[in-house]
C-alpha positions in Angstrom: 140.8 99.5 97.8 141.5 96.2 96.1 145.0 95.0 95.8 145.9 92.1 93.4 149.1 90.1 93.3 150.7 89.7 89.9 149.6 86.1 89.8 146.0 87.2 90.6 146.2 89.8 87.9 147.4 87.3 85.3 144.5 85.0 86.3 142.0 87.8 85.9 143.3 88.8 82.5 143.2 85.2 81.3 139.6 84.8 82.5 138.6 88.0 80.8 140.1 86.9 77.5 138.2 83.7 77.6 134.9 85.2 78.8 131.8 85.0 76.6 129.4 87.8 77.5 125.8 88.4 76.5 124.6 92.0 76.6 120.9 92.6 76.3 119.9 96.1 75.1 122.5 98.7 74.2 121.2 102.1 75.1 123.6 104.7 76.4 124.8 102.6 79.4 125.0 99.4 77.4 127.1 101.1 74.8 129.6 102.1 77.5 129.6 98.6 79.0 130.2 97.1 75.5 133.1 99.5 74.8 134.8 98.9 78.1 134.5 95.1 77.7 135.9 95.2 74.2 138.8 97.5 75.2 139.7 95.2 78.0 140.0 92.2 75.6 137.1 89.9 76.3 136.8 86.6 74.4 133.4 87.4 72.8 130.5 89.7 73.1 127.0 89.0 71.9 124.5 91.9 71.7 120.8 91.2 71.6 118.5 94.2 71.1 115.2 94.1 69.2 114.9 97.9 69.1 115.4 100.0 66.0 117.9 102.9 65.9 116.1 106.3 66.5 117.3 109.8 66.1 117.6 110.1 69.9 120.2 107.3 69.7 122.5 109.4 67.5 123.6 111.5 70.5 123.8 108.6 73.0 125.5 105.8 71.1 128.8 106.3 69.4 128.5 103.4 66.9 125.3 104.5 65.1 125.1 107.0 62.2 122.3 108.9 60.6 121.9 106.3 57.9 121.3 103.7 60.6 118.0 105.2 61.8 115.3 102.6 61.4 117.7 99.6 61.3 118.1 97.0 64.1 120.5 98.1 66.8 122.1 94.6 67.1 122.9 94.6 63.4 124.2 98.1 63.3 126.4 97.5 66.4 128.1 94.6 64.8 130.1 96.7 62.3 132.3 99.2 64.1 132.7 97.3 67.3 
């Protein structure tokens, strides 16, 4: 188990808030990673994915809708996140 002092915790939070993260591909696991990073308050998140949204993605990714099928994943993910 990892134990952090209050000072270490403040340092960690400060570093997270100034972090710039590049996430390549957002399938089911990438979507969860993006969500957790955003909820933890990172500085910025850039998503790069050249894939198009498919019907299979509708059940695995919470930020795509039926009307997004055929659109680029990176563009679609920009909105709700």
